[in-house]
N, C-alpha and C positions, 0 to 999 in steps of 0.2 A: 868785271869790277872796275871802279875808278882807280886812279893812281895818284896818291896812295889810297888803298881801300879804307872804307869806313865800316868798322865792325861794332856790332852790338852784342853783348853777352848777357843773356838772361840769367841772373844770379840765383843760386839756391835760396830757399826761404828761411833757413835757420843759421845761426851763427856758427855752430860746429860744422855744418855742411859747407859754409863759405870757406872756412879754414881748410877743410879737406879737399876743396876744389882748387886751391891756389896753385898747386903744381901744374894742373891742366891749363889754368889761365896763363901761367908763365910759358908753357909749351906753345900756346896760341900766340903769345907776343913774339916768341922766337920765330915762329912760322911767318909772321907778318910784322917785321921790325919797324916798318915805316907807317903802319896803319894808325888811324885815329881809332882808339879802342875805348868804348864806353860800356858801362854796365847798367842794366835795368834791374833795380833791386827794391825789395820791400822796405818800408820806412825803418823798420827795426834793425836792418843789417846794412843799409846803404852807407852810413857814416864810416863803416869799417874800411871801405875801399880807399879812403884818404891815407891809410897806412900801407897801401899796396903799390909799390913803384910799378910803373908801366900802365896803370889805369889813368886815362885822361880825364874822365868825369863819371859821375854817377847820376842816373835819372831815377827819381822816386816812382815806384810802381803804385798806381792808384786805381787799378781795375781795368777791365777789358777795353772799354771805349776810350778812356783817358790815355791808356798806354799806347793804343794804336795811333791816336792823334799825336801823341808826343814824339813818336819815332818815325812817322810817315815821311817819306822822301829824304830821310837823313842818313840812311845806312845802305850799304851794298850787301852785307852779310850779317845774319843773325845766328848766333850759336846758343843752343839751349842746354843749360846744365841741369835743370830739373827734368823729371820724366813725364810730367803731366800733359794732358791734352790742353788744359787751360793755359799753361805757360806758352804753348806754341801758337795759340789762336790770335793774340794781338799782333804778333809778327807777320802772320799770314794775312790778317785783315789790313795791316799797314802796307802790304805789298812789297815788303823787303825782298829783293830778287832771289837771294840765296838764303835758305833756312836749314841749318844743320843740327842734328841731334840723334839721340837714340830713338829708334822707331818703336816706342812703347806707348801704352795707353791709347791705342787705336788712332794715333796721330800721324801715321805714315803719309797720308794724303796731304798733310799740311807742310811736309818737309820736301825740299828739293834734293837733299842728300841725307840718308838715314842709315843706321846700322843696328844690328842686334846686340844685345848684351852678351858678351862672351862668357861661357861657363867658367873660364879660368880665373875670373875676378871674384867669384863667390868664395866667401871665407877669407878674403884678404882685406887689408885696409881700403877704405873707400877712396883714398888717393888714387889707387889703381883703377877704380871704377870710372872715375872721370877721365883719367888719361887714356884708358882703353877706348873710350868713345872717340876721342880725337884720332887715335891710331886707326880705328875702324873707319873713320871718315877720310883716311889717306894722308894725315899729317904725321910728321916725324916726332917721336918722343925721345928726348935726349936726357941722359944723366939721371942721378938720383932725384926723387921728388923733393921739391923745395916748398914747404908749407909755412914759411916764416913770415912774420909781420915786422914792420919797423915803426915803433911808436914815435909819432911826431914829437919834437922837443917841447912844443907848447902843451901837449897833453900830459907829458911827464912832469913838466913844471907845475901845472895845475894840481896834479896828484900830490906832489911834494907839499904844496900849500895846504891841501886838504888834510894830509896826514900829519903835518907838523914835524917838529924836530925831536919827537919822543921815541923814535925807532931805535934799532932796526925793527922791521915789521915782517911777520909771517901772516898769511891769509887763510881764512876758512870760507869755503863756498858750500853751504849746507843744502842748497836748493837744487832743483832740477825741473825744468819746465814740463817735461813729458808726463810726470806723475810720481806718486810716492814710492812706487816700486824701485825707482832709481836712487832713492835717498837713504843714506846711512843715518842712523838715529842721531838727533842733535846732541844728546847727552854723551854719545861716544865721540863726536867731533870735539865737544868741549873737553873731555878727558884727554884725548890725544893732543889737542892744541895746548893744554896746560902742561903736559909733559915736555913737549917740544919747546914751548916758551921758557919754561923753567931751566931747561938744559942749555938753551942758546942765548938767554937774556933778551929775547925779543918780545915785542908787544904783538897783539893779535887784531887784525882788521877783518871784520866779517862782511863779506860782499854778497850781492845778490840783488834781485828785483825788489820793488816796493812790496809786492805781495808776499815776499819771503822775509819781511822784517820781523814778524813774530818768531820765526825760527832763529833769526840772528839775535834777537833780544833774549830768547831762552838760553842760548849759548853764552851770551855776554853775562847773564846773571850768574852763571856757574864760574865764569872766569874772573869776575870782579874788575878791578880798576885797570888791569892790563889790556882790556878789550875795548874796541871801538866798533859800533854798528854802522855800516855804510850802506846797508840794503835800501835801495831806492834813492840814494843821495847822488848817484852818478848817472850821466848819460853813457852810451856805449863808448864814446871817446874817453870819458872820465874813468870808466871801468878799465879800459885798456891801459890808461896811464897808471892807475893804482896797481894793476897786475905787474906792470913793468918795474915798479919800485919795490916789490916784495922779494924777500930772500927765499920764500918757499910758499906754496899753496897746498892746502889740504882740501880735497874736492870730491864731489860725485862726478859721474859721467855727465857732462853738461857743456853749454857754450863757453862759460868762463874757463873750464878745463882746457878746451882747445885754444882759446886765446892765450892762456899762460904758456902752453906748449909752443905756440907760434912765436912768442916773444923770447923763448929760451929760459923762462922762469922755472926753476926746479919745482916739481909737483908730485904729490902722491894722490892717485885717483882710486876711489873705491868703486868697484864694478859689481853689479848684481844681475839685474834682469836684462841688461843689454849685452850685445855680442862684442866682447873685448877684441876679437880678431878683426872686426870691421871698423870699430869706432874708437880704438885706443888712441891716446894722444901721440902725435908724431913728433917725438923729441927724445934725444939721448938723455935728457935731464928729467925724465918722467918715470915713475914706477907705478904699475898697476897692482892693486891688492884685491884679491877676490877669493871666494871659497868655492871649491868643487861641490856642486849639488846636482842632483839628478834632474832638476827642473829648470836650471839656468843654462843658456839664456832663453827666457820665455817671451821677452819683448812686450810684456803686458804693462799697462799703466799702473794698475793696482794689483798687489799680491792677493790671490784668492785663498792662500793657506796661511803659513806662519812666517813668511819673509825670511826663510832660512838662508837664502843667498847673502843677505846682509847681516843677520844676527850672528852668523858664524865667522864674520870678519872681526877679529879681536882688536881692541884698542892698542895693545902692545905691538902688534904687527904693523899697524899704520904709523905709530910713533917711531918705531925702529927704522922703518923705511925712510921716514922724514929726516931723522937724525943722521942716517947714513949719507943721504944726499947733502945735507948741510956740511958734514965733515969732509965730503969730497970737494 
């Protein structure tokens, strides 16, 4: 490698996975403290790396040919955080001399250094999955996992302008990109938020993507004048800014859940179809609320029966967890 080495990290494709991979990214930075470290990231997650100290730049991923052209001749080492064959192909095609990652999805021939997924990481938080890859490749893993983000001051300032001076604010994130099986009912979010807002004197900011605006408006209709719908009104940077200004977030298992956890914003997350042991928020200020059912976690997008993993999570349980966090 050149001195200092030039390292390209292929980022995970989803916001939550980006957050859960941050401890491994920090391990990589510690292993190569003088390196130029850049990430190749999908457009919908690339902006997030401006909140990650130690990342020098983010390159927007635009597809196989474009990615190979963008990185050709610029890097000595490529580290693949996703598991797919497709994520390894541009780095191989670009001729990056060293290409490291898990030897999954039949891509072993595209790697110069690969390792198997150890059985020990199954059933643990995905932060250990990414760190175990680096350890399997021969790098040192040090200290507890650090999955934190630092909201840039200008993002927080923009969020304060958007929210105004009517706070304090709690947040509700009623959506989840993967499917309806991950979503607690909007009327339950509304009822829990109303309880917490009334006890704490807070207003409610409803966040999410533009496609989730109908969910947000349905909740706001039940909450009345104390609610603001911001679904679709923020970029990823703007969402991070808003989450940094909240006293608390009520949420499903989702990207915004992981962002709030990374910022240290207290949160209550309702889990149903997904595996809480692998994707729970990494934060001491987070509480997971779920119901024991024989079919969960099923990891399905849509529930084929009666959605019992979510309907058995009561409004009072979520509100009580939220009020406990606020009191603490």
